N, C-alpha and C positions, 0 to 999 in steps of 0.2 A: 477472121476477127474473133468469132465466138470461141474457137479453139485456143487462141491466145489468152483470152479472158479466163477461160476454164483452167488453163495451165497456171496462170498467175494466182488464181484463187486456191488451187491445190497446193502450190508452193507456200502460200500464206498459212494454210491450215497445217501443213507439215512443219513449219517453223514455230508455230505457237503452241501446238499440242504438247510437246515435251516440257515447255516452260510452265504450263498451267499448274501442274501439281506442286512444283517448287514455289510458285507464287502464292498458291492457296495455302500452303503450309506456313507461310509467313504470317498468316492471320491466327495461327495457333489452333487450327481445327484438326480433327482426327482424319484417318484415311477414308472413312466412309463419306465424310463431307467433301473431301478432295475428289473422290469418285463421282459424287453428285455434280460437281462443277463440270467434269469432263462429259458426263452423261446428259446434262441439261441441254447442251447444244444439240446432241443427236436426237433426243426425245422430242424437242421442239421442231426440229427439222422434219422428222417423220410425221408427227401429229398434225402439222399445219399444211401438209401437202394439198389436201382438198381445198382449203381456203385459198392457198396460193393459186391453184388452178382456176378458181372462180375469179380471182383478181386478173389473171391472164385473159380470161374470156371477156371481162368487162373493160380492161384498160389496154390490152394488147401486150404481146411478148416483150417488145423493146422497152416499154415503160416499166413493166414489172421487173425485168432483168436489171435495168439501171437502178431502180429503187432498192432492189434486193442487194445489189453490190454495194450501194451506199450504206445500207443498214449493216451489212457484214463489216465493212471498213470502219464505220462510225463506232459500232459497239465493240469491235476489237480494240480500237483506240481507248474507249472508255474502260474496257477490261484492264488494260495496262495502267490506267490511272485510278483504279479502284482503291478506296480507302477502308473497305470492310469486306467481310465474307459475303454479306447479303448483297452488296453492290456487285461483287464479282459474279455471284449466281444470277442476278437479274440481267446483267449485261451479256453474259454467255448465253442465257436463254433467248434473249432478244436477237442476238447474233444468229442463233439457229433459225429463227423465223426468217431473217433476211436470206439465209442460205437456202431455205426451202423455196423462197420466191425466185432466187437465182436458178436453182436446179430445175424447178418445174418450167420456168419460161425458156430455159436453154434446151430442154429436152424435147 
């Protein structure tokens, strides 16, 4: 089950990453701002690992994994519905937090 979920999450990331720069450029931002959108997810995923670990200790692996998957899915949907660059940045960053929760609880 866990390997299936991990596979589906990886497929989802692989599908959305190439579209992010194209989508971000539709807001009329420069290449640095586009790079920030791509990096925000990874930076949040990396920097929130310890917090995610504490959540796993407190609430258990299954609950944190489920909530992390929900967060990634929800904020990816909101990313697609973004109306501004700032929304896009916030939603990608929060998706990174969900990804951290998923990764830490699955590992």
